[in-house]
N, C-alpha and C positions, 0 to 999 in steps of 0.2 A: 143825364140819366145815371144815376150811380147805384152802388150795390144796394144801397139802402131802401130800394124798392122792391116791391115783393113781386114774384113773377108774373102774377097775373097782372099788377100795375106796369110793369116792363113791357109784356107783349102788349097791352092797351095802348100804352104809350107809343111802341113801335109801329102799331096799326095807324094809328092817327096821324102820325109823322109820314107813313107811307102815302095814306091819302092826300095829306097836305102837299107834299112833293109833286105827286100827280097832279094835281088841280092847279099847281102853281109853277110848274116844270119852265114856263117862260122866264119868270121871276129867278128863281134859284140856279137856273144854267148858268148864270153870270157870275156866280161863286163856284163853278165846277161839279154842280151836283147833275151828273147826267142821268139818263134813264137807267143804265147799266147800276149806276150805284144806288140808285133805288129799287131795281130789282134785286141788287144783293142783299139790301136792308130787308125787303120784304121776304126772300127766300130764307134768311137767318131766322128771322121772326116766326115763320111757318116751321123750320126744323126744330125750333126752340119749342112750339107749341105741341110738335108730335113727340117729342122726346118727352114731354110732361106728362101727356096722356099715355105713353106706355110706361112710363114711371109708376103713375096712378093705378095702371091696370096689374103693375106686379105687386103693389102695395096691397091690393085687395086679395091678389093669389096668396100673397104672403099671411096675410090676416086669417084667411081660411084655412091655410095649412096649418097654422099656429093653433087654430081652433080644434084642427083634428089631433094635433099631438096631444094637445090637452086632455082632450077626450081620451086617447087611447092610453096617457099616462095615469090617468083615473082608474080606467079599467084594470090595467095591470097592478096598481097598487091594492085595489079591493080584492083581486085574484091572489095576490101575494099574501094580504092579511089573512085572508080566509084559510090558503093552502097551510101557511104557517102555524094556525092554530091545530089544525089536523096533524101536523106532522108532530106538533108538540104532544098531542094526544096519544100517538102512534108510537112515537121513537122516545126512549131514553134521552134524557137530557144530556146525559155525558156525550150523546152522537149528534147533538144538535148542529153543533159546528160544521157536520159533514153536508148539511142543507143551508148553510150560510147563516144560521140563526146564532147569533150572540148572546142572546137573551140568557140570564141567570134563573128566570123561572117562568 
């Protein structure tokens, strides 16, 4: 199992290995693969699957939060634009810098 496998492939491969080790424990025990070793492999695969699920949930939260940020940025830009236009009407252009407006006209 190399790093070239996707996470899903690696997890699937590990599950198949665990199943095979359990079914053929009598044969693999002769090369030192114990029930404890099989349990360790199974536990590691389960931990990785749980971490992957947690990461996917965080990605979904990030996507949602990014959409919220984008919506609020758009709202702020629209408010700034309309307010800027009103300030330009009400205030002499020599005082525009007071409002952060660097436009010339």
